N, C-alpha and C positions, 0 to 999 in steps of 0.2 A: 107185491109181485104174485103173480098166479102160478099155479104149479107148473103150467106149461112154459112160462119163461124162465124157469129155474133148470139150471143145468142137470144132468143125470146125477153127477156125484153129490151136489147140494140137495137134491130131492131125496137121495138114499139117506143123507146124513141129517136131513130135516132143518137144515140151516142155509141162509144165503150169505155170502161174503160179498159186500159191496166192493167191487172192483170197477168203477165206471171208466168208460172209453170216451171221455168228454175232454176235448181240447178248449181251454179256455185262457185268453190272452188278456191279461190285465192292462188296460190303458191308463197312461199317467192322468192323475187328476188336475184339472185346471183350476187355477186360483185366480181371484181378481187382484191380489195384491200378495207379496211375500209375507204379510203379516197374518194373512188368512190361513197359512200353511201351519201355523202353529195351533190353530183350532181343530184340525183334523177334518175329516170328511164324513158325511152320512150316506154319501151314494157313491158307487163305484161302478167302472164301465167295463164290461168284457167284450171281446170280440171271439166269436166262435162259428162253427159250421152251421148253415140253415136248418139242419135236421134236429138240432138240441131243442127241446122244449122248456117251457118255464118251470114246469115241475121238476123235469131232471136236474136244472141248474140250482134250484132250491134245494132239493133234497141232497145233492153232490155237497153244496157248501155247508148245510147243516149236519149232515153226517159225517164227511169225510174230513172236514175243516173246522168244525165245531163252531161256525159263524151263525149268529141268529139273523134271519132275514124278515124284514116286514113285508116287502114288495118286490116283485120281478117284473120289469117291462121289457118288450123286445122290439127290435126294428129289423126288418129284412133289407139288404142292399144288394143290387144286383152288380156283377163284376164290371169292370170298365172294358169296353172295346178298345184293342189297340191294333194299329197296323204296322206291319214290319216288311222286310223285303221278302220274307216267306209268304206273305198275305195277311189275313186277319186272324186274331185270336182274342180271346177273353181272359180276363183275370178271374180268379174263383169267385163265386157269390159268398157273402159273409151275413152274419146276423149279429148286430149289437145287442147286449143285453145289460140293462139298467137296473142294478141292484140296491135297494134302499135298506140299509143296515139299522139294526135296532140301537146299536151303541156306536159311538163316533170312533173312527178308525183313523190311526196316524201311519201314513205311508213310510216305507223304508226310506233311507237317505237317496238311494238311488233315482227316486222321483222328485228330488229337491229341484226347485226352481233355478235354472241357469240364468247368469247374467247376460242380458242382451245389450249389445252396441255400446258404445261410449267408453268402454274399458281398455286400458292399453294392452290387453293379452293378445288380441287379433294382429297386433303389428308385429309380433314375433313370427307367427306363420306366414305372413305375405311377404315376397320378396320385396325389397326396397327399390325404388327406381330413381337413384341419386345420378343417373347419367354417365357413371363412370366405366 
């Protein structure tokens, strides 16, 4: 950081305390099969605002979270146009950030694969139509 970017207090003290104001939302990893989940992932995907740069993401992950990063790639997405009774409006623009990690990462259990179709669990949630 340059001296102009540092706050007055940090300039007087001669140090900068990293308190980044970056919103990074982690997208759940996609696996080809449930067995692949046990191998971990080496690339994660975040969604953020379009003004965040690759360098800011890399520095944020390495300094604040102590994650070693190999590569950062980004893709900008324009917000969808929607029509409502009140007229037209747009959703916010987003940027996807693809981060390649140096070490494999094992996501928390909240990102575990959910069973799809064929199980008897969904019959409990839907009302039965037995004609009575």
